[in-house]
C-alpha positions in Angstrom: 0.0 0.0 0.0 2.8 2.4 0.9 4.6 1.7 -2.3 1.5 2.6 -4.3 1.2 5.9 -2.4 4.8 6.8 -3.1 4.4 5.9 -6.8 1.4 8.2 -7.0 3.4 11.0 -5.3 6.2 10.5 -7.8 3.8 10.7 -10.7 2.1 13.9 -9.2 5.5 15.6 -8.9 6.5 14.5 -12.4 3.4 16.0 -13.9 3.9 19.2 -11.9 7.5 19.5 -13.1 6.7 18.8 -16.7 3.7 21.3 -16.7 5.8 24.0 -15.1 8.8 23.3 -17.4 6.5 23.8 -20.4 5.2 27.1 -19.1 8.8 28.4 -18.7 9.6 28.3 -22.4 10.6 31.9 -22.5 13.2 31.7 -19.7 16.9 32.2 -20.8 18.1 28.7 -20.1 17.5 25.4 -18.5 19.4 26.3 -15.4 16.9 29.2 -14.7 14.0 26.8 -15.3 15.5 24.2 -12.9 16.1 26.9 -10.2 12.5 28.1 -10.5 11.0 24.6 -10.3 13.2 23.6 -7.4 12.6 26.8 -5.4 8.9 26.5 -6.2 8.7 22.9 -4.9 10.6 23.7 -1.7 8.2 26.6 -1.1 5.2 24.4 -1.8 6.4 21.8 0.7 6.9 24.4 3.4 3.5 26.0 2.8 1.9 22.6 2.7 3.6 21.7 6.0 2.2 25.0 7.5 -1.3 24.1 6.2 -1.0 20.6 7.7 0.0 22.0 11.1 -2.9 24.4 11.1 -5.3 21.7 10.1 -4.2 19.3 12.8 -5.3 21.7 15.6 -7.7 19.8 17.8 -6.7 16.4 16.5 -5.3 13.9 19.1 -2.8 11.5 17.7 -2.2 8.2 19.5 1.6 8.6 19.4 4.5 10.6 17.8 5.2 7.9 15.2 1.7 8.2 13.7 1.9 12.0 13.4 5.3 11.7 11.6 3.9 9.2 9.1 0.8 11.1 8.5 2.7 14.4 8.1 5.2 13.0 5.7 2.6 11.4 3.4 0.2 14.4 3.6 2.9 16.9 2.7 4.3 14.8 -0.1 0.8 14.1 -1.5 -0.6 17.6 -1.2 2.5 19.7 -2.2 2.2 18.8 -5.9 -1.6 19.3 -5.7 -1.0 22.8 -4.3 1.6 23.2 -7.0 -1.0 22.5 -9.8 -2.9 25.5 -8.5 0.2 27.8 -8.4 3.5 26.9 -10.0 2.6 26.5 -13.7 0.4 29.6 -13.6 3.1 31.7 -11.9 5.5 30.4 -14.5 3.2 31.4 -17.3 2.7 34.9 -15.8 6.5 35.3 -15.6 7.0 34.1 -19.1 4.3 36.6 -20.3 6.1 39.4 -18.4 9.4 38.5 -19.9 8.1 38.5 -23.5 5.7 41.4 -23.0 3.2 39.1 -24.7 0.2 40.3 -22.5 -0.8 43.8 -21.5 0.1 44.9 -18.0 -3.6 45.2 -17.0 -4.3 41.6 -18.0 -1.2 40.4 -16.0 -2.5 42.3 -12.9 -5.9 40.7 -13.3 -4.3 37.3 -13.6 -2.3 37.8 -10.5 -5.3 39.0 -8.4 -7.4 36.1 -9.6 -4.6 33.6 -8.8 -4.1 35.1 -5.4 -7.9 34.8 -4.7 -7.9 31.2 -5.9 -4.9 30.4 -3.6 -6.7 31.9 -0.6 -10.0 30.0 -1.3 -8.1 26.8 -2.0 -6.1 27.1 1.3 -9.2 27.5 3.4 -10.8 24.5 1.7 -7.6 22.5 2.1 -7.3 23.2 5.8 -10.8 21.8 6.4 -10.2 18.9 4.1 -6.9 17.9 5.7 -8.6 17.9 9.1 -11.0 15.2 8.0 -8.2 13.5 6.1 -6.1 13.2 9.2 -9.0 11.9 11.3 -9.7 9.3 8.7 -6.1 8.1 8.7 -6.1 7.9 12.5 -9.4 5.8 12.3 -7.8 3.4 9.8 -4.7 3.0 11.9 -6.7 2.4 15.0 -9.0 -0.2 13.3 -5.9 -2.1 12.1 -4.8 -2.7 15.7 
């Protein structure tokens, strides 16, 4: 079961990297693209960890090992999902800025819309992760 979860996580990150890479076509070189993607993924993992910590408020874990396992899988699973909402779109906006392909007003609107979507998605994700964690705890307790 755990191998299947990690395989899904690898596929999710692969899709995120490929999608972001394709949206960075106007960057100077591959090194810049790789830096953007790596920094973006690191930021996504940190933000997802913060969201996880907020969502676990009020949840009682049976022991520290369970919280570590749940935290690791949750962060690795939800970081690429959060990335689908942000990273490729930010990459596209940056590419549009570099090429002056889109008017400044349209870029501002896209940034505002993206920011609003991120806020809404974060609120929904906090609520969802709370239930997700409770479900995992129930499954682990039923196994014993």
